[in-house]
C-alpha positions in Angstrom: -55.0 -57.6 -89.0 -54.4 -56.1 -85.5 -57.0 -54.0 -83.7 -56.2 -51.0 -81.6 -57.2 -51.9 -78.1 -56.2 -48.6 -76.5 -58.1 -47.8 -73.3 -60.9 -45.4 -73.6 -61.1 -42.2 -71.5 -63.7 -44.0 -69.3 -61.4 -47.0 -68.9 -58.6 -44.6 -67.8 -60.9 -42.9 -65.3 -62.0 -46.3 -63.9 -58.3 -47.1 -63.5 -57.8 -43.8 -61.7 -60.6 -44.7 -59.2 -59.1 -48.2 -58.7 -55.7 -46.7 -58.0 -57.1 -44.2 -55.6 -59.1 -46.9 -53.8 -55.8 -48.8 -53.4 -54.3 -45.7 -51.8 -52.2 -44.7 -54.8 -53.6 -41.1 -55.1 -50.4 -40.0 -57.0 -51.0 -42.5 -59.9 -54.7 -41.5 -59.9 -53.8 -37.9 -60.0 -51.6 -38.5 -63.1 -54.4 -40.2 -64.9 -57.1 -37.5 -64.2 -54.7 -34.8 -65.3 -54.9 -36.3 -68.8 -58.7 -35.7 -68.9 -59.1 -32.3 -67.2 -62.1 -31.3 -69.3 -64.2 -34.2 -68.2 -66.5 -33.6 -65.2 -66.0 -37.1 -63.7 -62.2 -36.6 -64.0 -62.6 -33.3 -62.2 -64.6 -35.1 -59.5 -61.8 -37.7 -59.1 -59.3 -34.9 -59.1 -61.1 -33.3 -56.2 -61.1 -36.5 -54.2 -57.4 -37.2 -54.8 -56.6 -33.7 -53.5 -58.6 -34.5 -50.4 -56.6 -37.7 -50.0 -53.4 -35.6 -50.3 -54.7 -33.2 -47.7 -54.8 -30.3 -50.1 -58.3 -29.0 -49.3 -57.9 -25.7 -51.2 -57.1 -27.5 -54.4 -59.8 -30.0 -53.8 -62.4 -27.2 -53.5 -61.2 -25.8 -56.8 -61.8 -29.2 -58.5 -65.2 -29.6 -56.8 -66.2 -26.3 -58.3 -64.9 -27.4 -61.7 -67.2 -30.5 -61.6 -70.2 -28.6 -60.1 -70.1 -30.3 -56.7 -69.3 -29.3 -53.1 -66.9 -30.8 -50.7 -68.8 -33.1 -48.3 -66.5 -33.4 -45.3 -68.9 -35.9 -43.7 -68.4 -38.4 -46.7 -65.1 -40.4 -46.7 -62.9 -40.3 -49.7 -63.5 -44.1 -50.1 -67.3 -43.7 -50.1 -67.0 -40.8 -52.6 -64.7 -42.9 -54.9 -67.3 -45.7 -54.7 -69.9 -43.1 -55.8 -67.7 -42.2 -58.8 -67.3 -45.9 -59.6 -71.0 -46.2 -59.9 -71.3 -43.1 -62.0 -68.7 -44.5 -64.4 -70.6 -47.7 -64.7 -73.9 -46.0 -65.4 -72.5 -43.3 -67.7 
């Protein structure tokens, strides 16, 4: 008997954060688009748009997740915050 070991949505979001931390914001963006109703996915989406340099789109996604753009926080630090949130949640 084989078991389905498909990644969970949280697994996919963790992967998106890892890819973004590795500098591959395009791959991270593709993953979070699959989960656009999830608040943590929206937060990651906002950060990858910051990485891309698209601040208008980033602000939109920050509003979607109920957060504000914190220009004094690096994208790396913010992605590490998201990693922690994914571990706790």
